[in-house]
C-alpha positions as CSV (number, residue, x, y, z in Angstrom):
1,M,149.8,24.5,-258.7
2,I,146.2,24.9,-259.8
3,I,145.0,24.1,-256.3
4,I,146.9,27.1,-254.9
5,F,145.2,29.4,-257.4
6,R,141.8,28.0,-256.4
7,Q,142.5,28.6,-252.8
8,L,143.7,32.1,-253.5
9,Y,140.5,32.8,-255.5
10,R,138.4,31.4,-252.6
11,I,140.3,33.7,-250.1
12,I,139.7,36.8,-252.3
13,K,136.0,35.9,-252.9
14,D,135.4,35.3,-249.2
15,G,137.2,38.5,-248.3
16,I,135.1,40.6,-250.7
17,S,131.9,38.9,-249.4
18,S,132.9,39.5,-245.8
19,L,133.0,43.3,-246.4
20,S,129.2,43.2,-246.6
21,S,128.5,41.1,-243.5
22,D,129.7,41.0,-239.9
23,I,131.3,38.1,-238.0
24,D,127.9,36.6,-237.2
25,G,126.9,36.6,-240.9
26,N,124.4,39.5,-240.6
27,K,124.4,41.7,-243.6
28,T,125.9,45.2,-243.1
29,S,123.7,48.1,-244.2
30,P,124.7,50.0,-247.4
31,K,124.8,53.2,-245.3
32,Q,127.4,51.7,-243.1
33,L,129.5,50.5,-246.0
34,I,129.3,54.0,-247.6
35,V,130.4,55.6,-244.3
36,F,133.4,53.3,-243.7
37,F,134.6,52.9,-247.2
38,I,133.8,56.3,-248.8
39,I,133.2,59.0,-246.3
40,V,135.9,58.1,-243.7
41,P,138.7,57.9,-246.3
42,Y,137.6,61.2,-247.8
43,F,137.6,62.8,-244.3
44,I,141.1,61.5,-243.6
45,F,142.3,62.8,-247.0
46,G,140.7,66.2,-246.3
47,F,142.2,66.4,-242.8
48,T,145.7,65.5,-244.0
49,Y,145.4,68.0,-246.9
50,W,144.2,70.7,-244.5
51,L,147.3,70.0,-242.3
52,E,149.4,70.1,-245.4
53,V,151.0,66.8,-244.7
54,N,153.6,66.1,-247.3
55,L,154.6,62.6,-248.2
56,D,158.3,63.7,-248.6
57,N,158.4,64.2,-244.8
58,I,157.2,60.7,-244.0
59,I,158.5,58.6,-246.9
60,D,160.9,56.5,-244.8
61,T,158.1,55.5,-242.4
62,L,155.8,54.6,-245.3
63,L,158.5,52.4,-246.9
64,S,159.1,50.6,-243.6
65,V,155.4,50.0,-243.1
66,L,155.1,48.8,-246.7
67,S,158.0,46.3,-246.3
68,I,156.6,44.9,-243.1
69,F,153.1,44.6,-244.6
70,T,154.4,42.9,-247.6
71,A,156.3,40.3,-245.5
72,L,153.2,39.6,-243.5
73,I,151.0,39.2,-246.6
74,F,153.5,36.8,-248.2
75,G,153.6,34.8,-244.9
76,V,149.8,34.6,-245.0
77,L,149.7,33.6,-248.7
78,F,152.0,30.7,-248.1
79,T,150.3,29.3,-244.9
80,V,146.6,30.0,-245.4
81,P,146.0,28.0,-248.6
82,D,147.4,24.9,-246.9
83,K,145.1,25.2,-243.9
84,L,142.0,26.6,-245.7
85,P,140.3,23.3,-246.7
86,H,140.5,22.0,-243.1
87,R,139.2,25.3,-241.7
88,I,136.3,25.2,-244.2
89,E,135.5,21.7,-243.2
90,K,135.4,22.6,-239.5
91,L,133.2,25.6,-240.2
92,N,130.8,23.5,-242.2
93,Q,130.6,21.0,-239.3
94,K,129.9,23.8,-236.8
95,K,127.1,25.1,-239.1
96,K,125.6,21.6,-239.2
97,I,125.7,21.3,-235.4
98,M,124.2,24.8,-235.0
99,L,121.4,23.9,-237.5
100,L,120.7,20.6,-235.6
101,K,120.5,22.5,-232.3
102,I,118.1,25.0,-233.8
103,T,115.7,22.4,-235.2
């Protein structure tokens, strides 16, 4: 049971650290983070507020999307922790091979 919590902690930690880097491991600039995580959401909020979008009109759609998203997340939470140690081992092997090719 403790192993599952360790794996979940590792998934959350890796997810947070991946926000500040791209797929190649290059660090994302702080300006880009501010644009995508602060300015764009405020722009979307302002646009929907300007169009006077009311949540009462789309509540059924939001509930459907939420239920599908919840089902997908639970599916990932039950399958990913089992496969994570093998995937980490493969990634470490690939990193070692890349380092050997570079040197």
